[in-house]
C-alpha positions as CSV (number, residue, x, y, z in Angstrom):
1,X,0.0,0.0,0.0
2,X,2.9,2.4,0.8
3,X,4.3,1.8,-2.7
4,X,0.9,2.5,-4.3
5,X,0.4,5.7,-2.4
6,X,3.9,6.9,-3.2
7,X,3.4,6.0,-6.8
8,X,0.1,8.0,-7.0
9,X,1.7,11.0,-5.2
10,X,4.5,10.9,-7.9
11,X,1.8,11.0,-10.5
12,X,0.1,14.0,-8.9
13,X,3.5,15.9,-8.7
14,X,4.2,14.8,-12.3
15,X,0.9,16.2,-13.4
16,X,1.3,19.4,-11.6
17,X,4.6,20.0,-13.2
18,X,3.0,19.4,-16.6
19,X,5.8,17.1,-17.6
20,X,4.8,14.5,-20.2
21,X,3.9,11.1,-18.8
22,X,5.6,8.3,-20.6
23,X,4.5,4.7,-21.1
24,X,7.7,3.0,-21.8
25,X,7.4,-0.8,-21.1
26,X,3.6,-0.6,-20.7
27,X,1.7,-3.3,-22.6
28,X,-1.8,-3.3,-23.9
29,X,-3.6,-6.6,-23.3
30,X,-6.9,-8.0,-24.6
31,X,-8.3,-10.0,-21.7
32,X,-11.3,-12.3,-22.4
33,X,-13.0,-13.6,-19.3
34,X,-14.1,-17.3,-19.6
35,X,-16.0,-17.5,-16.3
36,X,-18.1,-15.4,-13.9
37,X,-15.2,-15.4,-11.5
38,X,-13.0,-13.9,-14.1
39,X,-15.5,-11.2,-14.8
40,X,-15.7,-10.3,-11.2
41,X,-11.9,-10.2,-10.8
42,X,-11.7,-7.7,-13.7
43,X,-14.4,-5.6,-12.2
44,X,-12.5,-5.5,-8.9
45,X,-9.4,-4.4,-10.8
46,X,-11.3,-1.7,-12.7
47,X,-13.1,-0.3,-9.6
48,X,-10.2,-0.5,-7.1
49,X,-9.5,2.6,-5.2
50,X,-5.9,2.6,-6.3
51,X,-5.9,0.5,-9.4
52,X,-2.7,0.8,-11.4
53,X,-4.3,-0.7,-14.5
54,X,-5.6,1.6,-17.2
55,X,-8.8,0.3,-18.7
56,X,-9.2,1.1,-22.4
57,X,-12.7,-0.5,-22.3
58,X,-14.9,-1.4,-19.5
59,X,-15.7,-4.9,-18.3
60,X,-18.6,-6.7,-19.9
61,X,-20.0,-10.2,-19.5
62,X,-18.3,-13.5,-20.0
63,X,-16.7,-13.8,-23.4
64,X,-16.5,-10.1,-24.0
65,X,-12.9,-8.8,-24.4
66,X,-11.6,-5.9,-22.3
67,X,-8.5,-3.9,-23.3
68,X,-6.3,-3.0,-20.4
69,X,-2.9,-1.2,-20.3
70,X,-0.6,-2.8,-17.8
71,X,2.5,-1.2,-16.3
72,X,5.7,-3.2,-16.5
73,X,5.8,-3.9,-12.8
74,X,2.3,-5.5,-12.9
75,X,2.8,-7.8,-15.9
76,X,3.7,-10.9,-13.9
77,X,0.9,-10.2,-11.4
78,X,-1.8,-9.9,-14.1
79,X,-0.6,-13.2,-15.8
80,X,-0.9,-15.0,-12.5
81,X,-4.4,-13.6,-12.2
82,X,-5.4,-14.6,-15.7
83,X,-4.2,-18.2,-15.1
84,X,-6.0,-18.5,-11.7
85,X,-9.5,-17.2,-12.6
86,X,-9.7,-18.2,-16.3
87,X,-8.8,-15.2,-18.5
88,X,-7.4,-15.5,-22.1
89,X,-4.6,-12.9,-22.4
90,X,-3.4,-11.5,-25.7
91,X,-0.8,-8.8,-26.1
92,X,-2.0,-6.0,-28.4
93,X,0.9,-3.6,-28.0
94,X,4.3,-4.6,-26.7
95,X,5.3,-1.0,-25.8
96,X,2.6,1.6,-25.7
97,X,5.0,4.5,-25.9
98,X,6.1,3.4,-29.4
99,X,2.5,3.9,-30.6
100,X,2.2,7.3,-28.9
101,X,5.5,8.4,-30.5
102,X,4.2,7.3,-34.0
103,X,0.9,9.0,-33.5
104,X,2.3,12.3,-32.5
105,X,5.0,12.5,-35.2
106,X,4.0,15.5,-37.3
107,X,3.3,15.0,-41.0
108,X,5.7,17.2,-43.0
109,X,3.3,17.5,-45.9
110,X,0.5,18.9,-43.8
111,X,0.1,22.7,-44.0
112,X,-2.7,24.6,-42.2
113,X,-5.7,22.7,-40.8
114,X,-6.1,19.3,-42.5
115,X,-6.8,15.8,-41.6
116,X,-3.3,14.2,-42.0
117,X,-2.5,14.7,-38.3
118,X,-4.2,15.2,-35.0
119,X,-4.8,18.8,-33.9
120,X,-4.5,20.5,-30.5
121,X,-7.3,22.3,-28.7
122,X,-6.1,25.7,-29.8
123,X,-5.8,24.6,-33.5
124,X,-9.3,23.2,-33.5
125,X,-10.7,26.4,-31.8
126,X,-8.9,28.6,-34.2
127,X,-10.2,26.6,-37.2
128,X,-13.8,27.0,-35.8
129,X,-13.3,30.8,-35.5
130,X,-12.0,30.8,-39.1
131,X,-15.1,29.0,-40.3
132,X,-17.2,31.8,-38.8
133,X,-15.1,34.3,-40.6
134,X,-15.1,32.4,-43.9
135,X,-18.8,31.6,-44.0
136,X,-20.4,34.5,-42.0
137,X,-23.7,34.0,-43.7
138,X,-24.2,30.5,-42.5
139,X,-21.8,29.8,-39.6
140,X,-22.3,31.2,-36.1
141,X,-19.7,30.7,-33.5
142,X,-21.0,29.3,-30.2
143,X,-19.1,30.0,-27.0
144,X,-20.3,28.1,-23.9
145,X,-18.6,29.1,-20.6
146,X,-16.9,27.7,-18.8
147,X,-15.0,24.6,-17.7
148,X,-13.4,23.9,-14.3
149,X,-10.1,25.4,-15.7
150,X,-11.8,28.4,-17.1
151,X,-11.8,27.3,-20.8
152,X,-14.7,28.1,-23.2
153,X,-16.4,25.1,-25.0
154,X,-16.4,26.2,-28.6
155,X,-18.9,25.1,-31.2
156,X,-20.5,26.3,-34.4
157,X,-24.1,26.5,-35.7
158,X,-24.5,26.0,-39.4
159,X,-27.8,27.3,-40.9
160,X,-28.6,27.8,-44.5
161,X,-31.7,29.8,-45.7
162,X,-33.3,26.5,-46.5
163,X,-32.5,24.8,-43.2
164,X,-35.4,23.5,-41.2
165,X,-34.9,24.6,-37.6
166,X,-37.2,21.9,-36.3
167,X,-34.9,19.4,-37.9
168,X,-31.7,20.4,-36.1
169,X,-28.8,18.0,-35.5
170,X,-26.4,18.1,-32.6
171,X,-22.9,16.5,-32.9
172,X,-20.5,16.1,-30.0
173,X,-17.1,14.5,-29.7
174,X,-14.1,14.1,-27.5
175,X,-16.1,14.0,-24.2
176,X,-13.4,11.5,-23.3
177,X,-10.1,13.3,-23.7
178,X,-7.9,10.6,-25.1
179,X,-10.3,9.8,-28.0
180,X,-8.5,12.1,-30.5
181,X,-10.0,10.4,-33.7
182,X,-13.4,11.6,-32.6
183,X,-12.8,15.3,-33.0
184,X,-10.7,14.6,-36.2
185,X,-13.7,12.9,-37.6
186,X,-16.4,15.4,-36.6
187,X,-14.3,18.3,-38.0
188,X,-14.0,16.4,-41.2
189,X,-17.7,15.9,-41.4
190,X,-18.4,19.6,-40.6
191,X,-16.0,20.7,-43.3
192,X,-17.6,18.5,-45.9
193,X,-21.1,19.9,-45.0
194,X,-19.7,23.3,-45.7
195,X,-17.5,22.7,-48.7
196,X,-18.5,19.5,-50.6
197,X,-19.6,19.6,-54.2
198,X,-21.2,16.2,-53.8
199,X,-24.9,16.9,-54.2
200,X,-26.0,14.4,-51.7
201,X,-23.8,16.0,-49.1
202,X,-24.7,19.6,-50.0
203,X,-28.4,18.9,-50.1
204,X,-28.2,17.3,-46.7
205,X,-26.3,20.2,-45.3
206,X,-29.1,22.6,-46.5
207,X,-31.9,20.6,-45.0
208,X,-30.9,20.8,-41.4
209,X,-29.6,23.2,-38.8
210,X,-26.3,21.8,-37.5
211,X,-24.6,22.1,-34.1
212,X,-21.1,20.9,-33.9
213,X,-19.0,20.7,-30.7
214,X,-15.8,18.9,-31.6
215,X,-14.3,19.1,-28.0
216,X,-16.8,18.5,-25.3
217,X,-14.1,18.1,-22.6
218,X,-11.5,20.8,-23.4
219,X,-9.7,20.6,-20.0
220,X,-9.1,16.9,-20.4
221,X,-8.3,17.1,-24.1
222,X,-5.7,19.8,-23.5
223,X,-4.1,17.7,-20.7
224,X,-4.0,14.7,-23.0
225,X,-1.8,16.8,-25.4
226,X,0.4,18.5,-22.9
227,X,0.9,15.9,-20.2
228,X,-0.8,12.5,-20.3
229,X,-1.9,11.1,-23.7
230,X,-4.0,8.5,-22.0
231,X,-6.0,11.0,-19.9
232,X,-9.8,10.3,-20.1
233,X,-11.6,12.3,-17.6
234,X,-12.2,15.9,-16.5
235,X,-9.7,17.9,-14.5
236,X,-11.9,18.5,-11.4
237,X,-10.2,17.5,-8.2
238,X,-12.3,15.0,-6.3
239,X,-9.9,13.6,-3.7
240,X,-6.5,14.3,-2.3
241,X,-4.8,11.9,-4.8
242,X,-7.2,11.6,-7.8
243,X,-8.4,14.2,-10.3
244,X,-11.3,14.1,-12.6
245,X,-14.6,12.4,-13.2
246,X,-15.9,10.5,-16.3
247,X,-17.9,13.2,-18.1
248,X,-19.9,10.5,-19.9
249,X,-21.2,9.1,-16.6
250,X,-22.0,12.4,-15.1
251,X,-25.4,13.3,-16.8
252,X,-28.5,13.4,-14.8
253,X,-30.5,10.5,-16.2
254,X,-30.5,7.3,-14.1
255,X,-27.1,8.6,-12.9
256,X,-25.0,6.0,-11.2
257,X,-27.3,3.0,-11.6
258,X,-25.0,0.8,-13.7
259,X,-21.5,0.7,-15.2
260,X,-20.0,3.4,-13.0
261,X,-17.9,3.8,-9.9
262,X,-18.0,5.8,-6.8
263,X,-14.2,5.9,-6.4
264,X,-12.5,9.1,-7.6
265,X,-9.5,7.2,-8.7
266,X,-11.2,5.0,-11.3
267,X,-11.7,5.8,-15.0
268,X,-15.4,5.4,-14.8
269,X,-15.9,7.6,-11.7
270,X,-19.4,9.1,-12.0
271,X,-18.7,12.2,-9.9
272,X,-20.1,13.0,-6.5
273,X,-23.5,14.0,-7.9
274,X,-25.1,14.5,-11.4
275,X,-23.6,17.4,-13.3
276,X,-20.8,17.9,-10.7
277,X,-18.5,18.5,-13.7
278,X,-18.9,22.1,-15.0
279,X,-18.4,21.2,-18.6
280,X,-21.4,18.7,-18.4
281,X,-23.6,21.1,-16.6
282,X,-23.1,24.1,-18.9
283,X,-23.5,21.9,-22.0
284,X,-26.7,20.4,-20.6
285,X,-28.0,23.9,-20.1
286,X,-27.2,24.8,-23.7
287,X,-28.8,21.6,-25.1
288,X,-31.9,22.3,-23.0
289,X,-32.3,25.6,-24.8
290,X,-32.5,23.9,-28.2
291,X,-33.9,20.5,-27.3
292,X,-37.3,21.1,-28.8
293,X,-35.7,21.7,-32.2
294,X,-33.6,18.5,-32.2
295,X,-34.2,15.8,-34.7
296,X,-30.9,14.1,-33.9
297,X,-28.1,13.8,-31.3
298,X,-25.0,12.1,-32.5
299,X,-22.1,11.4,-30.1
300,X,-18.7,10.2,-31.2
301,X,-16.4,8.0,-29.2
302,X,-13.6,5.5,-29.9
303,X,-12.8,2.6,-30.1
304,X,-14.6,-0.7,-31.0
305,X,-16.4,-0.2,-34.4
306,X,-19.9,0.1,-33.0
307,X,-23.1,2.1,-33.8
308,X,-24.9,2.2,-30.4
309,X,-28.4,3.0,-29.4
310,X,-29.6,4.2,-26.0
311,X,-29.9,3.1,-23.3
312,X,-26.8,2.3,-21.3
313,X,-28.4,2.0,-17.9
314,X,-31.0,-0.7,-18.8
315,X,-31.7,-3.6,-21.2
316,X,-35.1,-2.1,-21.9
317,X,-35.4,-0.7,-25.4
318,X,-36.3,2.8,-26.5
319,X,-39.7,3.5,-27.9
320,X,-38.6,3.7,-31.6
321,X,-35.9,1.0,-31.2
322,X,-37.0,-1.1,-34.2
323,X,-36.9,1.9,-36.6
324,X,-33.5,3.2,-35.2
325,X,-32.0,-0.3,-35.2
326,X,-33.0,-0.9,-38.9
327,X,-31.6,2.5,-39.9
328,X,-28.5,1.7,-37.9
329,X,-28.0,-1.6,-39.9
330,X,-28.3,0.3,-43.2
331,X,-25.8,2.9,-41.9
332,X,-23.3,0.2,-41.0
333,X,-23.7,-1.3,-44.4
334,X,-23.0,2.0,-46.0
335,X,-19.9,2.5,-43.8
336,X,-18.5,-0.9,-44.9
337,X,-18.9,-0.2,-48.6
338,X,-15.7,2.0,-48.9
339,X,-13.0,0.1,-47.0
340,X,-14.8,-3.1,-45.7
341,X,-14.8,-1.8,-42.1
342,X,-17.4,-3.8,-40.1
343,X,-19.5,-2.2,-37.4
344,X,-22.0,-3.9,-35.0
345,X,-25.3,-2.2,-34.2
346,X,-27.2,-2.4,-30.9
347,X,-27.9,-0.8,-27.5
348,X,-25.1,0.2,-25.3
349,X,-26.3,-2.1,-22.5
350,X,-26.6,-5.2,-24.6
351,X,-23.8,-4.6,-27.1
352,X,-20.8,-3.6,-24.9
353,X,-21.6,-3.1,-21.2
354,X,-23.8,-1.2,-18.8
355,X,-23.0,2.6,-18.7
356,X,-25.3,5.0,-17.0
357,X,-25.2,8.7,-17.0
358,X,-24.2,9.3,-20.6
359,X,-25.1,12.4,-22.7
360,X,-27.0,10.3,-25.3
361,X,-29.0,8.6,-22.5
362,X,-29.9,12.0,-21.0
363,X,-30.9,13.5,-24.3
364,X,-33.1,10.5,-25.3
365,X,-34.5,10.0,-21.9
366,X,-35.3,13.6,-21.1
367,X,-36.4,14.9,-24.5
368,X,-37.3,11.8,-26.6
369,X,-35.2,13.1,-29.5
370,X,-36.0,10.8,-32.5
371,X,-32.5,9.9,-33.6
372,X,-29.9,9.3,-31.0
373,X,-26.7,7.3,-31.8
374,X,-23.2,6.9,-30.4
375,X,-20.4,5.9,-32.8
376,X,-17.5,4.0,-31.4
377,X,-15.0,4.6,-34.2
378,X,-12.0,2.5,-35.4
379,X,-10.4,0.2,-34.5
380,X,-11.0,-3.2,-32.8
381,X,-8.2,-2.7,-30.3
382,X,-5.0,-3.2,-32.4
383,X,-4.3,0.5,-32.0
384,X,-7.1,1.4,-29.6
385,X,-7.1,5.1,-28.8
386,X,-3.7,5.5,-30.6
387,X,-5.1,5.2,-34.1
388,X,-2.3,6.2,-36.6
389,X,-2.7,9.6,-38.3
390,X,-2.9,7.9,-41.7
391,X,-6.2,6.4,-40.7
392,X,-7.9,9.7,-39.9
393,X,-9.1,10.4,-43.5
394,X,-10.2,6.8,-44.2
395,X,-12.1,6.7,-40.9
396,X,-13.7,10.1,-41.6
397,X,-14.7,9.2,-45.1
398,X,-16.4,5.9,-44.1
399,X,-18.1,7.5,-41.2
400,X,-19.4,10.3,-43.3
401,X,-21.0,7.7,-45.7
402,X,-22.7,6.2,-42.6
403,X,-23.6,9.6,-41.2
404,X,-25.4,10.6,-44.4
405,X,-27.2,7.3,-44.6
406,X,-28.8,7.8,-41.2
407,X,-30.6,10.8,-42.4
408,X,-31.5,9.5,-45.8
409,X,-33.0,6.3,-44.3
410,X,-34.8,8.2,-41.6
411,X,-36.4,10.5,-44.2
412,X,-37.4,7.4,-46.3
413,X,-39.0,5.9,-43.3
414,X,-40.9,9.0,-42.5
415,X,-42.0,9.4,-46.1
416,X,-42.8,5.8,-46.8
417,X,-43.0,4.2,-43.4
418,X,-40.4,1.7,-44.6
419,X,-36.7,1.4,-44.2
């Protein structure tokens, strides 16, 4: 215990000094529990007060793999655990730091804001401001104040003269700080809606009012760039040793009933109360102001290649589940056409694991918004959160194909009552 406390204190000091955390010798494992005992053992690791394992995905039922980053001094221990309780262990990354280095290497051919590399918070915000200046007749800059560290959450509203206000679409990404591919993908989609000469895309752009918030958790996202690439949570101090809550477990709809933790040191800490995290609270207030106009709410996460439907807190299906599920299947088919990438479709609770207190659950549960999906983007765990920059454009292209299909199929259903 003394070693663990000392280790955590070192991490706190390290974070305060803003020196970059390195993951030399850390391995990423895919652990597949074969028994109920194995599932329980993984749950205890995930929810332990001073867990030194970094969970890249949460624990599900028997047979569902979970990705865990293991420090070098815990490798022997975790192998013994796997053998004892019945867990299949596969190494996905031999040295996590190598993947971080490869991901952050700048592309020499990239000038300005493009999609050949990952961008920082300031670069994304500057690009959003430039959109307002470049397209002043259709783009409005949205500034929502403020986060715990005093940052503004920046977004844009896109509205053409032909846009139907009652058919508004809200898009959010990077609520989990380390999921960099999500803000890269949503900025790509936003750019296409504004600039594409493809008539299908341009017609879609002009039918709806669009709200895009590429970075829902700017404090955490900034920290993931400057200090700890694997940071997931907010930056609100909740205990002497541990900082941050999971902002996608902090929304006030069946908060804390499943798939969360009450320990501040875990990755799925729900916070001390609903909307304890300022970024979640202020964004909920903004969404509340436009909720009666929303046709769709689309949330982007990574990784697992899934298109998910609420709810995460229960196995019970939403009222229009059959329609949304069929549209989701067609959307996944469209996504696979370009590069063969396969997505699964289903509810959060049934497809991956229980997870209460998410923003999509809150929107669907509180307002009944017709279309609510969560994307879990590439990949299936080979790279996890550290998706190589050369996959940004392919990921964005196939996701845009899927994104367009959601609205085409929904319109077809509403017009013909068939999908």
